[in-house]
C-alpha positions as CSV (number, residue, x, y, z in Angstrom):
1,X,31.1,34.5,109.9
2,X,33.3,35.0,113.0
3,X,33.0,31.3,113.9
4,X,34.1,30.3,110.4
5,X,37.2,32.6,110.6
6,X,38.1,31.3,114.1
7,X,37.7,27.7,113.0
8,X,39.9,28.4,110.0
9,X,42.6,30.1,112.1
10,X,42.6,27.2,114.6
11,X,42.9,24.7,111.8
12,X,45.8,26.6,110.2
13,X,47.5,26.8,113.6
14,X,47.1,23.0,114.2
15,X,48.7,22.3,110.8
16,X,51.6,24.6,111.6
17,X,52.1,23.0,115.0
18,X,52.0,19.5,113.5
19,X,54.6,20.4,110.9
20,X,56.9,21.9,113.5
21,X,57.0,18.6,115.4
22,X,58.7,16.6,112.6
23,X,62.3,17.9,112.8
24,X,65.2,17.0,110.5
25,X,67.6,14.3,111.9
26,X,71.2,15.5,111.7
27,X,74.3,13.6,112.6
28,X,77.9,13.2,111.4
29,X,78.7,9.9,109.7
30,X,82.4,8.9,109.9
31,X,84.0,6.1,107.9
32,X,86.3,4.4,110.4
33,X,87.1,1.5,107.9
34,X,89.8,1.1,105.3
35,X,87.2,0.8,102.5
36,X,85.2,3.4,100.5
37,X,81.6,3.6,101.6
38,X,79.6,3.8,98.3
39,X,76.0,3.6,99.5
40,X,74.2,4.5,102.7
41,X,70.5,3.7,103.0
42,X,68.1,4.4,105.9
43,X,64.5,3.8,106.7
44,X,62.4,4.0,109.8
45,X,62.3,0.7,111.8
46,X,59.4,-1.4,110.6
47,X,59.4,0.0,107.0
48,X,59.9,-3.0,104.7
49,X,62.0,-1.3,102.0
50,X,65.1,0.8,101.9
51,X,64.7,4.5,100.9
52,X,67.0,6.3,98.5
53,X,70.7,6.2,98.9
54,X,71.6,9.1,101.3
55,X,75.0,9.6,99.7
56,X,73.6,10.0,96.2
57,X,76.6,10.3,93.8
58,X,79.0,10.9,96.7
59,X,81.2,8.4,98.5
60,X,82.8,8.5,101.9
61,X,86.5,7.6,101.8
62,X,88.3,5.9,104.7
63,X,88.7,8.4,107.6
64,X,86.3,11.0,106.1
65,X,83.3,12.4,107.8
66,X,80.1,13.8,106.4
67,X,77.2,15.7,107.9
68,X,74.0,13.7,107.2
69,X,70.5,15.2,107.3
70,X,67.4,13.0,107.0
71,X,64.6,15.4,106.2
72,X,61.8,12.9,105.6
73,X,59.1,14.7,107.6
74,X,58.6,11.8,110.0
75,X,58.6,12.2,113.7
76,X,60.4,8.9,114.5
77,X,64.0,8.4,115.8
78,X,64.8,4.7,115.3
79,X,66.1,4.0,111.8
80,X,67.5,0.9,110.1
81,X,70.8,1.7,108.3
82,X,72.5,-0.2,105.6
83,X,76.1,0.5,104.5
84,X,77.6,-0.8,101.2
85,X,81.2,-0.7,100.4
86,X,83.1,-0.5,97.0
87,X,83.5,-3.6,94.9
88,X,86.6,-5.6,95.8
89,X,86.4,-4.4,99.4
90,X,87.0,-6.9,102.2
91,X,83.9,-5.6,104.0
92,X,80.4,-7.1,103.6
93,X,77.3,-5.0,103.5
94,X,76.6,-4.0,107.1
95,X,73.2,-3.2,108.7
96,X,72.5,-1.5,112.1
97,X,69.6,0.1,114.0
98,X,70.1,3.4,115.8
99,X,68.2,6.1,117.6
100,X,69.2,9.0,115.3
101,X,67.7,11.6,117.6
102,X,70.2,10.8,120.3
103,X,73.5,10.5,118.4
104,X,75.7,13.3,117.3
105,X,78.2,11.1,115.4
106,X,78.0,7.5,114.0
107,X,81.3,5.8,113.1
108,X,81.4,2.7,110.9
109,X,84.0,0.2,112.1
110,X,85.4,-2.9,110.5
């Protein structure tokens, strides 16, 4: 009986420690362009599809900043990013790769 309780406690501790390793990625996204950013997608490098639009129903106007949190439960740092701007903008869709664990602010430039 005591061995079963000890095994269960060790298993619960291992699950708790594993969950603590996957931290949310937080950074400030700044729009340094003259166009409205309408969509911002991310996915870990190597994932073949874009995940949901991080901005949702919001937009990021020129000169504005927004705190972004990626709480996907993964323990990776390198993410592909895709930026889409409003229709009629002079800017094309832009893609980049960044180590989101090591940046505090990411500014989109023209």
